[in-house]
C-alpha positions as CSV (number, residue, x, y, z in Angstrom):
1,X,-11.8,-14.2,27.9
2,X,-8.0,-14.7,27.5
3,X,-6.3,-17.8,26.9
4,X,-4.4,-16.9,30.4
5,X,-7.9,-17.0,32.0
6,X,-8.9,-20.1,30.2
7,X,-6.2,-22.1,31.5
8,X,-6.6,-20.8,35.3
9,X,-10.1,-22.1,35.1
10,X,-9.3,-25.3,33.8
11,X,-6.6,-25.6,36.5
12,X,-9.1,-24.6,39.0
13,X,-11.7,-27.3,37.8
14,X,-8.8,-30.0,37.7
15,X,-8.0,-29.1,41.0
16,X,-11.4,-29.2,42.5
17,X,-12.7,-32.6,40.8
18,X,-8.8,-34.4,40.6
19,X,-10.3,-37.5,42.7
20,X,-13.4,-37.7,40.7
21,X,-11.9,-37.7,37.0
22,X,-9.6,-40.4,38.2
23,X,-12.5,-42.5,39.1
24,X,-14.1,-41.5,35.9
25,X,-11.4,-42.6,34.0
26,X,-10.4,-46.1,35.7
27,X,-14.2,-46.9,35.5
28,X,-14.1,-46.6,31.7
29,X,-10.7,-48.2,31.1
30,X,-11.6,-50.9,33.0
31,X,-15.3,-51.1,31.4
32,X,-13.4,-51.0,27.9
33,X,-11.0,-53.5,28.8
34,X,-13.1,-56.1,30.1
35,X,-15.4,-55.9,26.7
36,X,-13.1,-56.2,24.7
37,X,-11.5,-59.3,25.9
38,X,-14.6,-60.5,26.8
39,X,-15.6,-60.0,23.0
40,X,-12.2,-61.2,21.8
41,X,-13.1,-64.7,23.6
42,X,-16.8,-64.7,22.3
43,X,-16.4,-63.3,18.7
44,X,-19.8,-61.9,19.4
45,X,-21.5,-59.3,16.5
46,X,-19.7,-56.0,16.4
47,X,-23.3,-54.2,17.1
48,X,-23.2,-56.4,20.5
49,X,-20.2,-55.3,21.1
50,X,-21.1,-51.5,20.6
51,X,-24.1,-52.0,22.6
52,X,-22.0,-53.6,25.5
53,X,-19.7,-50.3,25.6
54,X,-22.7,-48.1,25.2
55,X,-23.7,-50.3,28.4
56,X,-20.7,-48.8,30.6
57,X,-23.0,-45.3,30.4
58,X,-25.8,-47.1,32.5
59,X,-23.5,-49.1,34.6
60,X,-21.5,-46.2,35.4
61,X,-24.2,-44.4,36.9
62,X,-26.1,-47.3,38.0
63,X,-22.9,-48.4,40.1
64,X,-22.3,-45.1,41.7
65,X,-26.0,-44.2,42.6
66,X,-25.5,-47.8,44.7
67,X,-22.4,-46.5,46.2
68,X,-24.2,-43.6,47.1
69,X,-26.8,-45.2,48.5
70,X,-24.5,-47.4,50.6
71,X,-22.6,-44.8,51.9
72,X,-26.0,-42.8,53.1
73,X,-27.1,-46.1,55.0
74,X,-23.9,-46.6,56.5
């Protein structure tokens, strides 16, 4: 596969998934910002900070799964 073909595949992927990618990015930035501010205020241990950041993965899937369930119910 040449560079032009890879570039075109990436463009197509971004074009198809643009809104989802933006949503994922915004969720990640907000999660990291909230956890960072919270731990700046509380001065918690580093291990708890890293655990809270990793908890963003669980929070992401939980939030969007519940959002999807609410959409199906409505």
